All heavy atoms as an XYZ file, in Angstrom:
645
protein
N     -62.130     24.614    -79.178
C     -63.487     25.143    -79.178
C     -64.373     24.198    -79.994
O     -63.980     23.732    -81.054
C     -63.501     26.532    -79.784
C     -64.872     27.142    -79.793
S     -64.908     28.725    -79.012
C     -65.505     29.721    -80.339
N     -65.546     23.906    -79.479
C     -66.452     23.014    -80.185
C     -67.270     23.803    -81.204
O     -67.503     24.995    -81.044
C     -67.374     22.256    -79.205
C     -68.296     23.210    -78.454
C     -66.567     21.419    -78.253
C     -69.323     22.511    -77.585
N     -67.696     23.111    -82.245
C     -68.493     23.757    -83.281
C     -69.979     23.565    -82.989
O     -70.367     22.725    -82.172
C     -68.177     23.160    -84.664
O     -68.618     21.796    -84.683
C     -66.690     23.252    -84.989
N     -70.792     24.339    -83.685
C     -72.246     24.217    -83.544
C     -72.699     22.810    -83.923
O     -73.530     22.206    -83.240
C     -72.940     25.262    -84.420
N     -72.141     22.265    -84.997
C     -72.516     20.923    -85.444
C     -72.137     19.872    -84.414
O     -72.885     18.923    -84.172
C     -71.839     20.606    -86.776
C     -72.440     21.390    -87.930
C     -71.740     21.070    -89.234
N     -72.003     19.669    -89.588
C     -71.289     18.980    -90.446
N     -70.246     19.530    -91.035
N     -71.590     17.732    -90.724
N     -70.966     20.023    -83.790
C     -70.548     19.065    -82.769
C     -71.488     19.109    -81.570
O     -71.845     18.074    -81.018
C     -69.116     19.336    -82.325
C     -68.072     18.887    -83.318
C     -66.683     19.268    -82.879
O     -66.413     20.416    -82.524
N     -65.776     18.298    -82.895
N     -71.872     20.305    -81.154
C     -72.774     20.441    -80.006
C     -74.120     19.791    -80.304
O     -74.656     19.044    -79.470
C     -72.953     21.914    -79.638
N     -74.669     20.056    -81.491
C     -75.958     19.459    -81.855
C     -75.854     17.935    -81.964
O     -76.739     17.207    -81.514
C     -76.475     20.066    -83.164
C     -76.904     21.523    -83.028
C     -77.643     22.019    -84.254
N     -76.908     21.834    -85.492
C     -76.100     22.728    -86.046
N     -75.917     23.901    -85.458
N     -75.491     22.483    -87.192
N     -74.764     17.444    -82.575
C     -74.574     15.998    -82.729
C     -74.403     15.324    -81.371
O     -74.950     14.240    -81.135
C     -73.366     15.726    -83.620
N     -73.665     15.960    -80.481
C     -73.455     15.392    -79.144
C     -74.784     15.285    -78.397
O     -75.066     14.262    -77.768
C     -72.469     16.250    -78.362
N     -75.590     16.319    -78.490
C     -76.909     16.273    -77.843
C     -77.756     15.149    -78.414
O     -78.457     14.439    -77.695
C     -77.656     17.603    -78.021
C     -77.396     18.602    -76.986
C     -78.384     19.763    -76.962
N     -78.754     20.322    -78.251
C     -79.884     20.057    -78.893
N     -80.780     19.225    -78.405
N     -80.146     20.626    -80.057
N     -77.678     14.982    -79.742
C     -78.463     13.928    -80.397
C     -78.034     12.544    -79.896
O     -78.885     11.689    -79.626
C     -78.309     14.021    -81.909
N     -76.732     12.327    -79.776
C     -76.243     11.038    -79.277
C     -76.726     10.759    -77.863
O     -77.017      9.620    -77.507
C     -74.710     11.002    -79.305
C     -74.073     10.725    -80.653
C     -72.560     10.901    -80.568
C     -74.399      9.322    -81.125
N     -76.797     11.804    -77.055
C     -77.222     11.648    -75.662
C     -78.741     11.650    -75.501
O     -79.251     11.276    -74.443
C     -76.621     12.763    -74.803
C     -75.100     12.742    -74.662
C     -74.602     14.043    -74.035
C     -74.654     11.534    -73.858
N     -79.447     12.116    -76.531
C     -80.901     12.228    -76.426
C     -81.336     13.388    -75.543
O     -82.395     13.339    -74.932
N     -80.500     14.427    -75.483
C     -80.772     15.587    -74.637
C     -81.421     16.701    -75.447
O     -81.076     16.919    -76.606
C     -79.486     16.144    -74.041
C     -78.852     15.308    -72.983
C     -79.270     14.100    -72.503
C     -77.647     15.611    -72.282
N     -78.402     13.646    -71.530
C     -77.400     14.552    -71.381
C     -76.753     16.673    -72.330
C     -76.305     14.535    -70.532
C     -75.660     16.661    -71.489
C     -75.436     15.605    -70.591
N     -82.305     17.441    -74.806
C     -82.851     18.661    -75.388
C     -81.885     19.802    -75.103
O     -80.962     19.673    -74.279
C     -84.216     18.996    -74.764
O     -84.016     19.274    -73.362
C     -85.225     17.866    -74.954
N     -82.115     20.924    -75.753
C     -81.302     22.107    -75.459
C     -81.471     22.518    -74.003
O     -80.504     22.910    -73.357
C     -81.686     23.271    -76.378
C     -81.188     23.114    -77.787
C     -81.543     24.307    -78.652
O     -82.630     24.873    -78.542
N     -80.630     24.679    -79.534
N     -82.667     22.408    -73.507
C     -82.933     22.780    -72.117
C     -82.128     21.909    -71.151
O     -81.573     22.407    -70.170
C     -84.428     22.680    -71.800
C     -85.292     23.713    -72.484
C     -85.639     23.378    -73.942
O     -85.281     22.273    -74.435
O     -86.255     24.233    -74.596
N     -82.064     20.613    -71.443
C     -81.320     19.701    -70.577
C     -79.830     20.038    -70.572
O     -79.210     20.086    -69.507
C     -81.524     18.252    -71.029
C     -82.917     17.721    -70.785
S     -83.226     16.128    -71.595
C     -82.154     15.059    -70.667
N     -79.269     20.274    -71.748
C     -77.844     20.597    -71.821
C     -77.549     21.923    -71.138
O     -76.574     22.033    -70.395
C     -77.355     20.617    -73.268
C     -75.898     21.026    -73.475
C     -74.936     20.210    -72.613
C     -75.524     20.941    -74.945
N     -78.373     22.927    -71.372
C     -78.157     24.226    -70.728
C     -78.153     24.079    -69.209
O     -77.302     24.654    -68.524
C     -79.230     25.222    -71.171
N     -79.074     23.277    -68.698
C     -79.147     23.057    -67.252
C     -77.903     22.338    -66.735
O     -77.314     22.723    -65.735
C     -80.400     22.253    -66.908
C     -80.598     22.031    -65.431
C     -81.877     21.260    -65.142
O     -82.906     21.564    -65.760
O     -81.827     20.356    -64.287
N     -77.487     21.290    -67.425
C     -76.327     20.513    -66.989
C     -75.029     21.315    -67.113
O     -74.102     21.129    -66.327
C     -76.227     19.216    -67.787
C     -77.335     18.239    -67.450
C     -77.277     16.998    -68.310
C     -78.443     16.081    -68.103
N     -78.566     15.498    -66.785
N     -74.953     22.201    -68.101
C     -73.749     23.007    -68.316
C     -73.760     24.298    -67.495
O     -72.768     25.033    -67.482
C     -73.602     23.344    -69.796
N     -74.871     24.571    -66.855
C     -75.037     25.803    -66.065
C     -74.841     27.053    -66.922
O     -74.162     28.004    -66.537
C     -74.078     25.814    -64.864
C     -74.206     24.636    -63.897
C     -73.119     24.698    -62.829
C     -75.587     24.593    -63.269
N     -75.460     27.030    -68.108
C     -75.446     28.198    -68.996
C     -76.890     28.528    -69.348
O     -77.790     27.695    -69.196
C     -74.634     27.943    -70.293
C     -73.186     27.622    -69.976
C     -75.251     26.858    -71.144
N     -77.109     29.726    -69.843
C     -78.464     30.099    -70.229
C     -78.853     29.384    -71.516
O     -78.000     29.043    -72.345
C     -78.574     31.614    -70.417
O     -77.896     32.007    -71.600
N     -80.136     29.160    -71.681
C     -80.643     28.538    -72.887
C     -80.314     29.411    -74.099
O     -79.963     28.904    -75.173
C     -82.152     28.307    -72.774
C     -82.838     27.631    -73.948
C     -82.201     26.278    -74.263
C     -84.326     27.477    -73.673
N     -80.380     30.711    -73.934
C     -80.050     31.635    -75.016
C     -78.607     31.460    -75.465
O     -78.321     31.437    -76.664
C     -80.288     33.095    -74.573
O     -81.660     33.240    -74.189
C     -79.956     34.075    -75.672
N     -77.685     31.322    -74.518
C     -76.268     31.138    -74.861
C     -76.068     29.830    -75.627
O     -75.319     29.788    -76.609
C     -75.412     31.154    -73.599
N     -76.738     28.763    -75.198
C     -76.622     27.484    -75.896
C     -77.181     27.598    -77.307
O     -76.580     27.100    -78.264
C     -77.343     26.373    -75.121
C     -77.353     25.015    -75.822
C     -75.932     24.504    -76.060
C     -78.165     24.017    -75.043
N     -78.316     28.250    -77.451
C     -78.906     28.427    -78.784
C     -77.977     29.229    -79.690
O     -77.883     28.942    -80.883
C     -80.278     29.091    -78.681
C     -81.333     28.150    -78.144
C     -82.693     28.810    -78.100
C     -83.738     27.818    -77.614
N     -85.091     28.331    -77.685
N     -77.288     30.212    -79.133
C     -76.321     30.979    -79.928
C     -75.181     30.078    -80.387
O     -74.769     30.128    -81.543
C     -75.763     32.157    -79.127
C     -76.774     33.271    -78.896
C     -76.168     34.400    -78.063
N     -75.063     35.056    -78.743
C     -75.201     36.075    -79.600
N     -76.395     36.548    -79.866
N     -74.141     36.616    -80.153
N     -74.671     29.240    -79.489
C     -73.578     28.337    -79.842
C     -74.005     27.377    -80.945
O     -73.247     27.106    -81.873
C     -73.111     27.538    -78.624
C     -72.100     26.435    -78.922
C     -70.738     27.041    -79.249
C     -71.983     25.465    -77.796
N     -75.220     26.855    -80.862
C     -75.699     25.861    -81.816
C     -76.261     26.466    -83.098
O     -76.634     25.732    -84.009
C     -76.761     24.974    -81.167
C     -76.209     24.040    -80.122
C     -77.229     23.012    -79.664
O     -78.399     23.060    -80.099
O     -76.851     22.137    -78.866
N     -76.316     27.775    -83.201
C     -76.919     28.402    -84.380
C     -76.073     28.166    -85.636
O     -74.851     28.071    -85.578
C     -77.104     29.904    -84.161
O     -75.875     30.573    -84.301
N     -76.743     28.069    -86.760
C     -76.045     27.876    -88.034
C     -75.434     29.181    -88.533
O     -74.646     29.170    -89.472
C     -76.986     27.290    -89.115
C     -77.413     25.888    -88.744
C     -78.177     28.187    -89.339
N     -75.774     30.282    -87.907
C     -75.263     31.590    -88.316
C     -73.907     31.923    -87.712
O     -73.354     32.981    -87.994
C     -76.263     32.700    -87.944
C     -77.588     32.508    -88.628
O     -77.659     31.973    -89.722
N     -78.649     32.933    -87.981
N     -73.379     31.061    -86.858
C     -72.075     31.302    -86.261
C     -72.057     32.480    -85.299
O     -71.113     33.276    -85.303
N     -73.084     32.608    -84.492
C     -73.153     33.706    -83.533
C     -72.056     33.566    -82.480
O     -71.673     32.459    -82.111
C     -74.527     33.735    -82.862
C     -75.715     33.946    -83.807
C     -77.025     33.806    -83.042
C     -75.628     35.293    -84.482
N     -71.561     34.692    -81.997
C     -70.476     34.708    -81.015
C     -70.980     34.249    -79.641
O     -72.070     34.595    -79.224
C     -69.885     36.114    -80.884
C     -69.272     36.650    -82.158
C     -67.951     35.998    -82.402
C     -67.310     36.603    -83.644
N     -66.118     35.943    -84.043
N     -70.127     33.469    -78.988
C     -70.406     32.977    -77.637
C     -69.112     33.101    -76.842
O     -68.025     32.876    -77.385
C     -70.861     31.496    -77.664
C     -71.134     30.979    -76.276
C     -72.087     31.329    -78.535
N     -69.211     33.460    -75.575
C     -68.023     33.555    -74.727
C     -67.300     32.212    -74.680
O     -67.929     31.156    -74.642
C     -68.395     33.966    -73.302
C     -68.872     35.368    -73.190
N     -68.018     36.444    -73.256
C     -70.108     35.870    -73.013
C     -68.710     37.561    -73.120
N     -69.991     37.224    -72.976
N     -65.990     32.254    -74.663
C     -65.197     31.029    -74.599
C     -65.514     30.232    -73.342
O     -65.545     29.002    -73.366
C     -63.703     31.363    -74.660
C     -62.838     30.148    -74.848
C     -61.389     30.490    -75.111
O     -61.109     31.578    -75.635
O     -60.531     29.654    -74.769
N     -65.769     30.926    -72.240
C     -66.096     30.224    -70.996
C     -67.411     29.461    -71.122
O     -67.563     28.372    -70.556
C     -66.168     31.209    -69.829
O     -67.173     32.179    -70.054
N     -68.350     29.986    -71.883
C     -69.619     29.294    -72.126
C     -69.379     28.023    -72.928
O     -69.903     26.957    -72.598
C     -70.606     30.223    -72.864
O     -70.844     31.378    -72.065
C     -71.927     29.525    -73.139
N     -68.562     28.121    -73.970
C     -68.215     26.937    -74.781
C     -67.546     25.885    -73.912
O     -67.835     24.689    -74.046
C     -67.280     27.327    -75.921
S     -68.078     28.240    -77.226
N     -66.651     26.321    -73.034
C     -65.954     25.381    -72.156
C     -66.919     24.658    -71.223
O     -66.789     23.453    -70.996
C     -64.882     26.090    -71.339
C     -63.658     26.467    -72.151
O     -63.461     25.889    -73.243
O     -62.896     27.333    -71.692
N     -67.890     25.380    -70.668
C     -68.854     24.762    -69.763
C     -69.699     23.722    -70.500
O     -69.973     22.646    -69.967
C     -69.760     25.827    -69.133
C     -69.070     26.620    -68.050
C     -69.963     27.714    -67.514
O     -69.723     28.875    -67.746
N     -71.003     27.323    -66.800
N     -70.105     24.053    -71.719
C     -70.899     23.132    -72.522
C     -70.062     21.911    -72.880
O     -70.514     20.769    -72.751
C     -71.453     23.836    -73.769
C     -72.483     24.899    -73.333
C     -72.056     22.841    -74.754
C     -72.893     25.865    -74.413
N     -68.828     22.127    -73.298
C     -67.929     21.022    -73.653
C     -67.724     20.097    -72.461
O     -67.820     18.877    -72.584
C     -66.584     21.561    -74.145
C     -65.577     20.449    -74.486
C     -64.199     21.010    -74.794
N     -63.700     21.963    -73.817
C     -63.200     21.644    -72.620
N     -63.129     20.388    -72.243
N     -62.775     22.590    -71.797
N     -67.462     20.672    -71.282
C     -67.227     19.852    -70.090
C     -68.462     19.035    -69.711
O     -68.347     17.872    -69.314
C     -66.785     20.730    -68.923
C     -65.321     21.166    -69.030
C     -64.812     21.753    -67.737
N     -65.538     22.942    -67.310
C     -65.215     24.190    -67.634
N     -64.156     24.425    -68.374
N     -65.922     25.201    -67.202
N     -69.650     19.623    -69.833
C     -70.879     18.894    -69.504
C     -71.078     17.712    -70.456
O     -71.456     16.622    -70.030
C     -72.086     19.826    -69.568
N     -70.790     17.920    -71.722
C     -70.935     16.846    -72.705
C     -69.878     15.764    -72.489
O     -70.178     14.571    -72.562
C     -70.863     17.412    -74.124
C     -72.056     18.291    -74.523
C     -71.760     19.041    -75.815
C     -73.325     17.460    -74.649
N     -68.654     16.170    -72.207
C     -67.589     15.191    -71.949
C     -67.894     14.369    -70.699
O     -67.619     13.169    -70.665
C     -66.242     15.895    -71.818
C     -65.710     16.403    -73.135
C     -64.433     17.213    -73.019
O     -64.125     17.722    -71.915
O     -63.752     17.355    -74.046
N     -68.469     14.995    -69.681
C     -68.821     14.281    -68.453
C     -69.874     13.206    -68.721
O     -69.948     12.210    -68.007
C     -69.324     15.263    -67.397
N     -70.660     13.397    -69.784
C     -71.697     12.423    -70.146
C     -71.171     11.354    -71.107
O     -71.931     10.493    -71.539
C     -72.878     13.149    -70.767
N     -69.875     11.424    -71.454
C     -69.284     10.391    -72.299
C     -68.981     10.803    -73.723
O     -68.572      9.982    -74.538
N     -69.177     12.070    -74.042
C     -68.904     12.555    -75.406
C     -67.416     12.809    -75.575
O     -66.767     13.382    -74.703
C     -69.695     13.848    -75.699
C     -71.199     13.567    -75.704
C     -69.248     14.489    -77.005
C     -71.677     12.643    -76.806
N     -66.887     12.387    -76.724
C     -65.509     12.667    -77.112
C     -65.575     13.491    -78.395
O     -66.274     13.115    -79.344
C     -64.722     11.360    -77.363
C     -63.315     11.664    -77.853
C     -64.688     10.514    -76.105
N     -64.876     14.610    -78.415
C     -64.854     15.476    -79.588
C     -63.701     15.080    -80.492
O     -62.580     14.878    -80.032
C     -64.738     16.944    -79.164
C     -65.974     17.415    -78.452
C     -66.057     17.366    -77.072
C     -67.068     17.873    -79.157
C     -67.203     17.762    -76.401
C     -68.230     18.270    -78.510
C     -68.288     18.224    -77.130
N     -63.991     14.960    -81.783
C     -63.011     14.528    -82.770
C     -62.725     15.646    -83.755
O     -63.621     16.397    -84.134
C     -63.551     13.319    -83.545
C     -64.085     12.159    -82.711
C     -64.813     11.166    -83.597
C     -62.946     11.497    -81.963
N     -61.474     15.734    -84.172
C     -61.089     16.712    -85.174
C     -59.935     16.143    -85.985
O     -58.979     15.607    -85.418
C     -60.674     18.029    -84.509
O     -60.369     18.990    -85.480
N     -60.047     16.233    -87.303
C     -58.983     15.751    -88.171
C     -58.935     16.622    -89.408
O     -59.740     17.553    -89.547
C     -59.227     14.286    -88.565
O     -60.265     14.205    -89.518
N     -58.028     16.301    -90.301
C     -57.935     17.076    -91.538
C     -59.165     16.855    -92.422
O     -59.396     17.607    -93.358
C     -56.656     16.723    -92.299
C     -56.538     15.244    -92.630
O     -57.284     14.437    -92.042
O     -55.695     14.909    -93.472
N     -59.972     15.858    -92.100
C     -61.193     15.565    -92.863
C     -62.433     16.206    -92.248
O     -63.521     16.113    -92.813
C     -61.381     14.066    -92.968
C     -60.236     13.418    -93.752
C     -60.389     11.947    -93.871
N     -61.550     11.643    -94.705
C     -62.025     10.420    -94.886
N     -61.453      9.400    -94.295
N     -63.068     10.222    -95.653
N     -62.301     16.829    -91.080
C     -63.432     17.496    -90.457
C     -63.539     17.209    -88.978
O     -62.614     16.703    -88.362
N     -64.704     17.571    -88.416
C     -64.959     17.376    -86.997
C     -66.095     16.394    -86.810
O     -66.892     16.174    -87.703
C     -65.377     18.678    -86.300
C     -64.492     19.852    -86.477
C     -64.855     20.676    -87.698
O     -66.023     20.661    -88.122
O     -63.966     21.329    -88.233
N     -66.177     15.858    -85.604
C     -67.268     14.964    -85.260
C     -67.308     14.739    -83.765
O     -66.575     15.381    -83.007
N     -68.184     13.855    -83.348
C     -68.294     13.491    -81.943
C     -68.497     11.996    -81.846
O     -68.942     11.340    -82.792
C     -69.445     14.223    -81.217
C     -69.212     15.711    -81.153
C     -70.783     13.922    -81.863
N     -68.161     11.462    -80.696
C     -68.327     10.050    -80.431
C     -68.759      9.926    -78.974
O     -68.328     10.700    -78.126
C     -66.981      9.339    -80.655
C     -66.954      7.887    -80.327
S     -65.375      7.114    -80.781
C     -64.284      7.829    -79.554
N     -69.623      8.966    -78.709
C     -70.007      8.717    -77.321
C     -69.360      7.402    -76.900
O     -69.378      6.425    -77.640
C     -71.541      8.676    -77.142
C     -71.892      8.583    -75.663
C     -72.176      7.576    -77.945
C     -73.354      8.838    -75.363
N     -68.760      7.424    -75.739
C     -68.135      6.238    -75.186
C     -69.053      5.717    -74.093
O     -69.346      6.411    -73.122
C     -66.727      6.555    -74.624
C     -66.111      5.313    -74.023
C     -65.838      7.117    -75.719
N     -69.530      4.525    -74.275
C     -70.428      3.885    -73.320
C     -69.614      3.450    -72.107
O     -68.719      2.616    -72.221
C     -71.093      2.685    -73.987
C     -72.126      2.003    -73.116
O     -72.303      2.405    -71.949
O     -72.760      1.060    -73.608
N     -69.915      4.015    -70.961
C     -69.162      3.698    -69.742
C     -69.250      2.212    -69.394
O     -68.309      1.635    -68.858
C     -69.668      4.538    -68.582
N     -70.368      1.572    -69.728
C     -70.532      0.159    -69.415
C     -69.726     -0.730    -70.364
O     -69.369     -1.840    -70.033
C     -72.021     -0.222    -69.485
N     -69.448     -0.201    -71.574
C     -68.715     -0.974    -72.565
C     -67.793     -0.039    -73.345
O     -68.098      0.353    -74.465
C     -69.699     -1.685    -73.524
C     -68.990     -2.655    -74.434
O     -67.767     -2.788    -74.395
N     -69.759     -3.322    -75.273
N     -66.662      0.376    -72.756
C     -65.791      1.367    -73.370
C     -65.165      0.914    -74.687
O     -64.661      1.744    -75.436
C     -64.711      1.609    -72.320
C     -64.753      0.440    -71.425
C     -66.153     -0.096    -71.496
N     -65.226     -0.363    -75.031
C     -64.657     -0.843    -76.285
C     -65.621     -0.749    -77.455
O     -65.287     -1.101    -78.574
C     -64.185     -2.287    -76.133
C     -63.047     -2.390    -75.146
O     -62.186     -1.525    -75.098
N     -63.067     -3.427    -74.330
N     -66.845     -0.280    -77.208
C     -67.837     -0.191    -78.260
C     -68.339      1.253    -78.393
O     -69.448      1.588    -77.976
C     -69.012     -1.116    -77.966
C     -69.988     -1.205    -79.103
C     -71.101     -2.171    -78.789
C     -72.106     -2.173    -79.937
N     -73.316     -2.886    -79.590
N     -67.537      2.168    -78.990
C     -67.963      3.547    -79.154
C     -68.988      3.695    -80.280
O     -69.038      2.877    -81.190
C     -66.673      4.283    -79.489
C     -65.799      3.245    -80.089
C     -66.187      1.942    -79.453
N     -69.796      4.737    -80.187
C     -70.751      5.086    -81.234
C     -70.358      6.468    -81.736
O     -70.111      7.361    -80.951
C     -72.181      5.140    -80.676
C     -72.641      3.846    -80.065
C     -73.984      4.043    -79.398
C     -74.368      2.843    -78.572
N     -75.475      3.091    -77.704
N     -70.313      6.665    -83.037
C     -69.879      7.950    -83.599
C     -70.996      8.578    -84.402
O     -71.827      7.898    -84.979
C     -68.648      7.766    -84.464
N     -70.979      9.909    -84.450
C     -71.906     10.692    -85.254
C     -71.174     11.940    -85.684
O     -70.555     12.613    -84.866
C     -73.146     11.061    -84.430
C     -74.232     11.865    -85.104
C     -74.865     11.043    -86.221
C     -75.289     12.264    -84.109
N     -71.171     12.236    -86.945
C     -70.465     13.416    -87.442
C     -71.411     14.379    -88.079
O     -72.491     14.098    -88.422
C     -69.392     13.015    -88.435
């Protein structure tokens, strides 16, 4: 499951608005705002999956380690030069 911070960071890397991501993920804007909220509002797992898949399709890789979570974008034109944002 992706975190609110990962979703916001992934959007920032892609330069997408919430409206753009909601449209690409086929979820309501309200559901996306709930997922990205700092209050940890509940969101259906299927909604999280749709958002995750839309971001991954755009080149986002989700990272998780004992030091925390983050995201990275893999440039399809140059897969050896990733950009990361945590």
